[in-house]
Phi, psi and omega in degrees: 000325182290327183296311178300322179295318178295322180294317178296324178295319178295320178297319179296317178294320179297318178296319179296317179295322178296318179295319178295318178299315179296322179296324181282325185277333186303317178301322177292319177299315181295321179297312183292316181294322178294327178293341181262007180257154170284167181299322181295315181291322181295332181267002180297143176224121001291165183301145178269121181267331179246121184205167176271113184292152178220146178261015183298323180295319179294318178299318183291316183288329183278320189249344178255310181273357174060047175286335180306308177300326178294322176295319177297319177299318179296319179297314180300312183294314184293316181293315180295318179297315180296316180297316180292320180297317179288318181295324179270327187282324182293317175297323178295319178295321178296319179295318179293329182277331190252335187244153174249127180210164183293134179082010182298315181297317180294322179294316178299316179297322180293319178298316183291317184289345175300331180286346182272350183284131179286130180301330181297326180295327184271349189301307184291314176301319179294321178299316180295318180296315180296322180291319182289329181269358180076017182265354182296141182065037175231156176297324184298322180299315180291319181298313180296321180293316182290333178298329181295340179254326183278327180299315175300326178297313181297314182296317182297310183290315186287331177298314177296326179293316179293326179295333181281349179277127183301138178291340180299330177295319177296317182294321179294321179292324179293325177294334177275000177093012180284141177282167181296321178295321179294322178297316180297313187285321188261339184245301188286318183297315176299323179288337181265009184302326176301316178293322178296320180295316180298312181294326177295316180296316179297319178295317180295316181297316179298313182295326182285321187267348187300137185242317188302303182290328177296322180289328183274317189270342184226077185281338187227275189298321183257021182298133181267171184297315177301320178294326177294321180297326180294327183296339179290342183267008178282136181095190184271335181270125180251104181281089186300321181298316179292321179296316181289326176295316177296320179297321178296316178296330178287323185285325187303311180299324179294318178297317179298315180297318180293321179294321180295328182254015186297324180300309179290331180296315180296317179296322182290321181288336180259004182295134181089352181287329180240125180254000000 
């Protein structure tokens, strides 16, 4: 009697997981299929499920609307922001996790509360600063702006990761004559890689997808892909195929980056779940 009940329970769980999976995947499916439709087919009601796909939208956004340079700008900004956030954030997180110093609590509170600030509040002051310093429409303006949000993420995640590493490892290395920097670089940082991977992915995704500051600080030469996608919605005609093609091109690099770091991502998201 227990076996049929257990079998029905497994079928129910499997069906529920399948429905959740379809619910999560369907928006991506709709985005990709719409990018392969002409404007006439995309506006059909009810929606057309069977159609002849076309790459005209991709050709137009890449070679006519010049989305390619915007994608390159996004890559430059996202990669540089992520590298700087990890390069500056991991030593800071190690110091917060391992050392006691005056103002440590206040510094930690300041890093965490930076994530609570609404970007809309900072938009106009940042625009004025960028304009007066000549940084508007440059990669550097976006990188510096994004660091204010990505650096706290790296410090927050990596500090907890470093705290979970036993201090006995540091003490054993010091007895062998290793310097504090050598301990951080050769012992603690490799053990903290799951947290570093998670914070890197989050930093990259934020820098890649951010729209508000990209639209304000980089209107022309340094325009990123999300800001370019918004420009397609100006006027009365909304080219759904071009918008979805650009959105697909925006999503692909994030998926590739996440897949490359998926091993560390799973370990990082489950760290602390099992003691």
